C-alpha positions in Angstrom: 45.5 112.3 172.6 45.4 109.4 170.2 43.9 111.7 167.4 46.6 114.3 168.0 49.4 111.7 167.7 47.9 110.4 164.5 47.7 113.9 163.1 51.3 114.7 164.0 52.5 111.4 162.4 50.6 112.1 159.3 51.9 115.7 158.9 55.4 114.4 159.4 54.9 111.6 156.9 53.8 113.9 154.1 56.5 116.5 154.5 58.6 116.5 151.3 62.4 116.2 151.2 62.9 120.0 150.4 60.4 121.0 153.1 62.2 118.7 155.6 65.6 120.2 154.7 64.2 123.7 155.2 62.5 122.7 158.5 65.8 121.4 159.9 68.0 124.2 158.5 65.7 126.8 160.2 66.7 125.3 163.6 70.3 126.4 163.0 70.4 130.1 163.7 73.9 130.7 162.5 73.2 129.1 159.2 70.0 131.1 158.8 72.0 134.3 159.5 74.6 133.3 156.8 71.8 132.6 154.4 70.3 136.0 155.1 73.7 137.7 154.5 74.2 135.8 151.2 70.7 136.6 150.1 71.4 140.3 150.7 74.5 140.0 148.4 72.5 138.3 145.8 69.8 141.0 145.8 72.6 143.7 145.6 74.1 141.8 142.6 70.8 141.6 140.8 70.0 145.3 141.4 73.5 146.3 140.1 73.0 144.2 137.0 69.7 145.9 136.3 71.2 149.3 136.9 73.9 148.8 134.3 72.3 146.6 131.7 68.9 148.2 131.3 68.0 151.8 130.4 65.2 151.8 132.9 67.6 150.8 135.7 70.0 153.5 134.7 67.4 156.1 135.1 65.9 154.7 138.4 69.3 154.3 140.1 70.9 157.5 138.8 72.7 159.3 141.6 72.5 156.4 144.0 75.2 153.9 145.1 74.1 151.7 142.2 74.9 154.5 139.6 77.7 153.0 137.5 79.4 156.5 137.2 80.3 156.1 140.9 82.3 153.0 139.9 84.2 154.4 136.9 84.0 158.2 137.5 87.3 159.6 138.9 87.7 162.6 141.2 91.4 163.0 142.0 90.6 165.8 144.4 88.9 163.3 146.8 91.3 160.3 146.8 91.5 157.9 149.7 88.9 159.8 151.8 87.6 158.3 155.0 83.8 157.5 155.3 81.5 160.5 155.1 78.0 161.5 154.2 79.0 161.7 150.6 80.9 158.4 150.5 79.7 156.0 153.2 82.8 153.8 152.9 85.2 156.5 151.7 87.0 156.6 148.3 89.8 154.8 146.6 93.0 156.1 145.1 91.2 157.6 142.1 88.4 159.2 144.1 85.8 156.5 143.2 83.2 155.5 145.8 84.3 152.4 147.7 80.8 151.2 148.5 79.7 151.4 144.8 82.8 149.5 143.8 82.1 146.8 146.5 78.5 146.5 145.2 79.6 146.0 141.6 82.5 143.8 142.7 79.9 141.5 144.3 78.1 141.2 141.0 81.2 140.0 139.3 82.5 137.7 142.1 79.1 136.0 142.7 78.4 135.6 139.0 81.7 133.9 138.4 81.4 131.8 141.6 77.9 130.5 140.9 78.5 130.0 137.1 81.8 128.1 137.6 80.3 125.8 140.3 77.2 125.1 138.2 79.5 124.1 135.3 81.7 121.9 137.6 78.6 120.2 139.0 77.1 119.6 135.6 80.2 118.1 134.0 81.8 116.5 137.1 78.5 115.1 138.4 77.6 113.6 135.0 81.0 112.0 134.7 80.8 110.6 138.3 77.3 109.3 137.8 78.3 107.5 134.6 81.5 105.9 135.8 80.0 105.1 139.2 77.1 103.2 137.7 78.9 101.5 134.8 82.1 100.7 136.6 84.7 98.4 135.1 87.3 99.6 132.6 85.4 102.8 131.8 85.5 103.7 135.5 89.2 103.0 135.8 90.3 105.0 132.7 88.2 108.1 133.4 89.1 108.2 137.1 92.8 108.0 136.3 92.3 111.0 134.0 90.6 112.8 136.9 93.6 111.9 139.1 95.9 113.6 136.6 93.9 116.8 136.9 93.9 116.5 140.7 97.7 116.4 140.7 97.8 119.9 139.2 97.4 122.7 141.7 94.0 124.4 140.9 95.4 127.9 140.9 98.2 127.0 138.5 95.7 125.4 136.1 93.5 128.4 136.3 96.4 130.7 135.6 97.4 128.6 132.6 93.9 128.7 131.2 93.5 132.4 131.6 96.9 133.1 130.2 96.1 131.0 127.1 92.5 132.1 126.5 92.3 135.6 128.0 90.5 137.2 131.0 87.0 137.6 129.5 84.2 136.5 131.8 83.4 133.2 130.1 87.1 132.2 130.2 87.4 133.2 133.8 84.4 130.9 134.6 86.0 128.1 132.6 89.3 128.6 134.4 87.7 128.3 137.8 85.4 125.5 136.8 87.8 123.0 135.2 90.0 122.4 138.3 86.8 121.6 140.4 85.5 119.0 138.0 87.5 116.0 139.3 86.4 116.7 142.9 82.7 116.7 142.0 83.3 113.6 139.8 84.8 111.6 142.7 82.1 112.7 145.2 79.3 111.7 142.8 81.0 108.4 141.9 81.3 107.5 145.6 77.7 108.3 146.2 76.5 106.4 143.1 78.6 103.3 143.9 76.9 103.2 147.3 73.4 103.7 146.0 73.6 101.2 143.1 73.9 98.3 145.6 70.6 99.2 147.3 67.6 97.0 147.0 65.4 99.5 145.2 68.0 99.7 142.3 67.9 95.9 142.0 64.1 96.1 142.0 64.2 98.6 139.1 66.5 96.4 137.2 64.2 93.4 137.8 61.2 95.1 136.3 63.2 96.0 133.2 63.9 99.7 133.7 66.6 101.1 131.4 70.0 102.2 132.7 69.3 105.9 131.8 66.0 105.8 133.7 67.6 104.3 136.7 70.4 106.9 136.8 68.1 109.9 136.2 65.1 108.8 138.3 66.8 107.0 141.2 70.5 107.3 141.5 71.1 111.1 140.8 68.2 112.3 143.1 69.5 110.1 145.9 73.1 111.3 145.5 72.3 115.0 145.6 73.1 115.6 149.3 76.9 115.5 149.1 76.8 117.5 145.9 74.7 120.3 147.5 77.1 120.5 150.4 80.2 120.5 148.2 78.7 123.1 145.9 78.1 125.5 148.7 81.7 125.2 149.9 83.0 125.3 146.3 81.4 128.7 145.7 83.5 130.1 148.4 86.6 128.6 146.8 85.6 130.0 143.4 85.2 133.5 144.8 88.6 133.3 146.4 90.2 132.0 143.2 88.6 134.8 141.2 89.9 137.4 143.7 93.3 135.7 143.5 93.5 135.9 139.7 92.4 139.5 139.8 94.9 140.3 142.5 97.8 139.2 140.4 96.4 140.9 137.3 95.0 137.9 135.4 91.4 138.3 136.3 88.9 141.2 135.9 90.7 144.3 134.6 90.2 147.9 135.8 88.1 150.0 135.6 85.7 147.2 136.2 85.5 146.6 140.0 86.1 143.2 141.5 87.2 142.4 145.0 90.5 141.0 144.0 91.7 144.0 141.9 90.4 146.3 144.6 92.7 144.5 147.1 95.5 144.7 144.5 95.0 148.5 144.3 94.7 148.9 148.0 98.0 147.1 148.8 99.9 150.1 147.5 98.5 152.2 150.3 98.3 149.6 153.1 100.7 151.4 155.4 99.3 155.0 154.8 95.6 154.4 154.2 94.7 150.8 155.3 90.9 151.4 155.5 90.3 150.8 151.8 92.0 147.4 151.9 90.5 146.6 155.2 86.9 147.1 154.2 87.4 145.1 150.9 89.1 142.2 152.8 86.3 142.2 155.4 83.7 141.9 152.7 85.5 138.9 151.2 85.8 137.3 154.7 82.1 137.8 155.5 80.9 136.2 152.2 83.4 133.3 152.4 82.6 132.7 156.1 78.8 132.8 155.4 79.2 130.2 152.6 81.2 127.9 154.9 78.8 128.2 157.8 75.8 127.6 155.4 77.6 124.5 154.0 78.1 123.1 157.5 74.4 123.8 158.3 73.4 122.0 155.1 75.6 119.1 156.0 73.9 118.7 159.4 70.5 119.1 157.9 71.1 116.5 155.3 72.8 114.0 157.6 70.3 111.2 158.4 72.1 110.4 161.6 71.1 113.8 163.0 67.5 113.6 161.9 66.2 113.0 165.4 
């Protein structure tokens, strides 16, 4: 019995932080289901990218749901059809396959969501780590600038950026990313201000470690937990913002498919043929709900109070 206890203690001691996170996240079945759903959408997005951007992919997926001709090819004789063997989720008002458009819409929405959040984390996290560690007048000036951005509604700021720069994909990513930077800066700043008072930071200063080394090696790794949680939730907000911009005609332009412009198209037939709008709306709900549930699961898994 004593040997077994020692073995268990040793195996628990040597489990790394990422392995520990995965071990605890696996216990949450709802979060794992959400992760599985999101992984499925990611795989679909990657396949659709290969099917469009590579000649080999175009040949392999020709005639399947990933064939880009199903997205842009019109057939006015088969408009707004209900699901059938030819079109598993029916067709839109131009006779295009709804499932194919949802698949390619996922590629656009997820790409913008991930890219914009990565940009926000990179810029906002760097700013928050800097002002949180340095403090003083630099902290006061930069955070007041962040407060100015926080006072502007994010969707209005995104509309202003897209209206000024255009609706190309890089500008859409920038328009979604900029309003999120202050939030990440404040979260990182709060975490850094808490960590910099810890004893191991004082010990690093005592042995002569440079400020850059302390920030990169000690402070940033120990402040990742709130950033990971906020990033997961922010991806959901970024996808909704992208859909909102496309819905009002400032985002992705037809014939490219994106969930927002699909909803915008479907609103004209909501009373006569609601299925098209319903299936698009449900797709958005499933992805956003999965991201929120996964974010809650990560929060629980990273909370040291719930470790035991």
